[in-house]
N, C-alpha and C positions, 0 to 999 in steps of 0.2 A: 741709584740704579738699583736698588733691592726690589721695587717693583716691577721692573723691567726683568729681572731676572726670575720673580715669582709668576710673572705672564709668560715667561718662554717655558718654566716648567709646567703650565696648564697645557701648553700646545706643544710638548716636546716631540710627541711621533710626527705630527705634521711638519714641523720644522725639520726635524730628521730626514724624513721622505724627501723634502724638498730639497735639501743639501746634496744627497746623495744621489737624486735624479739628475741632478747638475753635474755635480763630481763625476759620476761615472759615464756622461756622457762627453764630458772634457776629455778625462783619462780613463778610457776603456778598460784597460788592462787591471785597473784597480780593483775592478768587481771581484776578481778571483782571491783576492785578499782579504776579503771578509766572509762572513757567515753566508750559507746557501740561502736562509731564509732572511727577507728583509726585515722582520720584526727583530730579529737576533744580530741584525747588522749595525755595528757601532751603538748600541744603545745608550752607553754613558756620554756621547757626544754632546747632546741639549743640556742634561744635567750638569755637564762639567762647565759647559759656557754660563750656565744660568749661576752656578756657585762662584764662577770669575765675576759676573756683575753683581752679584749680591754682596761681594767682600772688598771689591775695589773701593778704595776711598779718594775721592779727588777725580781727576782726569788721567793719571798715570797709574799703570800696573806695574807696583813694586812691592817689596818687603817680600811677606810670607807666600803671597799669592805669586808672585814673580817666580820665586824659589821653587814652589811646585810646579810651574810652567816650565820651568828648566829641567826637572826630575822628569816631566812627561816628555819633551823632547828627547832625551837621553833615551828614553825608555821605549818610545815609538819608533824607534830604527828597527825595532824588531820585526815590524810589518814590511819592510823591504823598500820603503819610501824613501828616494834621495830628498837632502833637505830642499832641491831645486823644485820640488813639487809645492812646497807651501805657498807661493803666490796663487797657485791655480785653486788650491783648497780654501784659502782665504777668499777668493772671488766666490766658492759656491758656498761657503758661510753667509756672506753678503748676501747672494742670492736668494737664501731660504728666507731672509728676515721678509721679503713679501708676503708670505704666509700668516705673519704677526697681525697685522693691521695696525702698525706702528706710527706715531705721529711722526712728523719731518724731524723733530727734535729728538725723539727717542731712536730713530733710525740713525741719526749722525752719531749718537753716543755709542750705539752697539757697533756700527761700522769702526770707529776709532777703536774701541775694545777690541775688537777683533783682528784689526792690523797689528795691534800692540802684541796679543796672544801668540799670532803666528809667526812674528818677529821674533819674539823671544825663544820661542820653541823651535825655529828653524837655526837660529843662532847656536841655541844649546846641542842640534844634532850636528852641526858643523864642526864644534869644537870638540865633540866627541869623537868624531871621524878622525880629525887630526890626529887626537892624543893616542888613537890606536884603540879606543876600548872597542870590545865585540860587542855587536847590537844583539847576539844571542848564542846560546850554546845548544848542541843537540846531545840529547842521552838516550841510551837503550834501555828497555826494561829487562831486567833480569829475574824479577821473582814477584807474584803477587798472592797474596793470603787474604783470606775472607773471614775474620776473628768473628762475626756475625753477618746476617745478609744484610744488614744495614750499612757496614764497614768495608772498606779496602785499604790493605797497607800495600804500597806500590813501592819497590827498590829498583833504582836505576842506577848505571854506571854510565859517566862520561867521561871522554878522552882528554878532556882538560878541566880541570878542578873549578868549581863555581866558588867563587869569593863571595861572601855574605856574614852577615853578623846573625848569631842565634836569635831566634824570632821574628827575622825579617821574611816577608814572603814572596814569591817568585811566580810571575806571569806563566802560565802552561797553555800548551795547544799540543794537538797531535792529529794523526790522520782520523781518528776518530771525531775531533771537535773542529774541522776546518774554518778557520776565519773565527774561531771563540776562545778566548783567552780566559783561563781561571787561576785566580792568585791561590796558590798553595804554600803553606808553611813548611819548611824541611823540618823533620823530626830530631835532627841531629846538627850538632856545630859543624861547620865548613872542616873540611880537611883535606890534605894531598891526594887522598886515593880516588877522588872523583865519585864515590858513592854517595848516593842521595837517598832518603825516605820519604814518602810523604803517606799521609793519612787522608783517607778520602770517606765523607759520609755520602752515601747515594741518595742526596736530597738536591733536586734541580738536575737539570738536563746535562749540563756541562760535567758538572762533579760524576753524574752517573754513566755517562760515555766514558770517563777518564777511567772509571773503576773498572770498565770492562777490558783493560788493558791486557795483554797476553806476553810472555817472555819473548822478546825480539822486536817487539814494536819500538818507535822511536818518538821520542818528545821532544819538541823545542820550549826551552826556556829563555825568557826573557831577563832584563836586569832586575837584582833584588830591590825592594822597598821597602819602607816602614822604618819607623824609629823603634827599637825594642825596648822595653822596659827593664831598669837595673833592680834586682833584687837583694835586698839586705835582711837584716834581724827582725826588723819591724813590717816585714811584707808579707801578705796573704796571698798567696798565688792559686787562682781558682779557674780551672779548665771546665768547659764544657763542650759533651762529645768529642767530636777530632781538634778541639781546640787545644786537647791533650798534646798534641805535635809540638805546637809551639812551647807550651810549659815544658816538656820533656826535653827541646833543644836548650831553653835557658837554664835547665837546672844540670845539665851534662857540660853546658858552658863554665857555669859556676863552680862544679866539681874540678875544673882544672886549677883553681886556685884554693879558696878553704869555703865551702858552703855556709852561709849566714846560720849561726846558730840558733835562732828565733825563728827562722822562716817556718811558714805554715803553707802547705799544700793540701787544696781539696780537687778530688775530680767527681765530676756531676754528670749524672746520666739518667734517661728516664727508668731504667730497668737495672738489675744486676747484670744480665748478659749484654747490654749495651757498651758495658766497661770492658774494656780489651787492653792488652799490653801488661796485664796484671802480672805476670812473669817478671818483666822487667821492674815494675814498681815495687815487688816483694824484693827483689833482690838488690834495688837501691835501699829499701828499708833496712834490710840486713845489714847493708854496707855502713847504714848511716842512723844506727838506733835513735839518734835523738831527733831525725827528721820527723815531722810531724805530717804524714801522708794519709790522708782518709779519703774514703769513697762514699758519695752521698746518691740516692737514689729518690724517685718518687713514688714509685710502685716497687713492693717487694717481690712481686712475681712477672716473670718475663714474658711478652705476648706470645700468643701461638707460632711457632713455625719461625721463631728467629734464629734457630740454628747457631746458637753461642757456643763458642768452644770454653772447654772446663777452665773455671779461674783458677789461680795460684792459691795454693794453699794458706787457710789463714784468710782468705777473702772474706770480710764480713762489713757489708755496706750499711750505713746507717739510713733508715727509710723517713723522709720529710717530705711531706705535701708542699713544702714552703721550702726549697733547698737551701736557703739562706738561713735559716734559723738555728741550725748546729753551728753555723760559722759565727753567727752573730753571740752565741752562747759563749765563743772564746775571746770576747772582747771586741770592743769599736774603735779603741785609739790605736789603730794600726793603718798601714798603707795596703789598700786592695787592688790587685790587678786581675780583671777579668778578660778571660781569652777564650771566643767562641762565636756561634751564629749570633748575628744581631740582635734577632727578637729575645733569646735567652740571656744575653748580656744585659740588654736595657732592663728586662725584668728583674733580674738579680740586681742591678743598680738600684733599681727603684725600692728594692727590698731593704737594701742595705742603709739606703737615706730613710727610709721610714723607720730602721732601727737604731738611728742616732749617728751614723756613719757622717762624716762631714764630705761634702762634695767635691773639695779639691783632695781628699785622701784617696779617689776612687779613678784609677786607670783603666782605660778600655781597649781592647785590640779586638774589633768584631770585623765580620763580613756578612755582606748579603747583596746580591747583583745590584749594582749602582749605588750600595752603602756608602761609598767613599765621598759622593757628592750629595748626600740627602741628607736632612736634619735628623731623622729617624727611622726605625724599621716601619713605623706605623705611617708614615707617610709615603714609604714605599710600598705597603700592602694597599694603599688607597683610602687610608684612614682620614689622611690630613692631619689636623690639629688635636683630633680627639684621640688623645692617647690612651686614657682610662677605658674608653670603650674599645680600642685594639688591644689592650690587655687582657680585659675580660674575655674577649672572642678568641685570643691567643690561648690563654689557660683553658679555654674550653676544648679547643681542637686538641690539646694535649691530653686531656681527660678522656 
């Protein structure tokens, strides 16, 4: 089925438009659930189905693929569709196959797979409803800080505490992003107070709109997802940009017990002013002098009009054109956890591998629109399998 999945990826937009045209005509009220722009409407649908086709073994959807679909079935309840709508959505998914020019055999294979996908997700949604699991939470914005022009720190309060594990992400939408959901990682472990903190980079339309939040705004949060990494004395934790939110939550969670003695932490940013939350980092370093928490920048000077807030006393980042060089200098026989945007994480991974780190010693937690269903950030940016050319292009952009 891999070839079928690859074919679907190549015609993802045509397939998505055909499916939505049929579904919106069948279930008219569904149109208001999605983004106003058709190009932003359910953009992950075709890549997700392609991923299933590429990863199914045999004729049955089972194992890890089925488990992921179960989680999706629970999570998609946040859209407000009852489980009973799945047969109609299945019919639309099958209708959309008409634009792909499939052979009768390929059409039958895709149809059987779609039927199993919708059945698994419908059953998961029904079971979650019966168990009383809330499909979504509401939280009100109480404060917004702008440590620099590229970053926003948004604080919210929810009447019901959200249950999640440190390092997991939560799908978020607001009245500023109707029908568009952005996965965000809370910057602190879950607590009983219902308080939440999110760090947003003003990169991409959805994140930039969420960063425009004002106190009093209401956000809707879906079910937490993701498998957070475990920290131990052999871990090197590296965050890129607002990936610091996930690293921060993991560190605070580890503090509830005993922070591993050999843990190393690096925060990477383009320039000194792009680093934020430095007062918290300084306090954490003062509380735990044995913790190795270092800052790395590619450029020693900030760009014009960055508008960065003053850094904490003693803030002295290391300047390195290749941010992983200072990391590799501390040794390669460790376990590396990378958190941040997909492009920066993938380039850092390549640098670590080139520096002698074993592939199995690297764990990545990254994001980019559609990245959860793609092989790489290069593929999403339209470079296909030419990763080296994409990497050179990406580095030239940063320069």
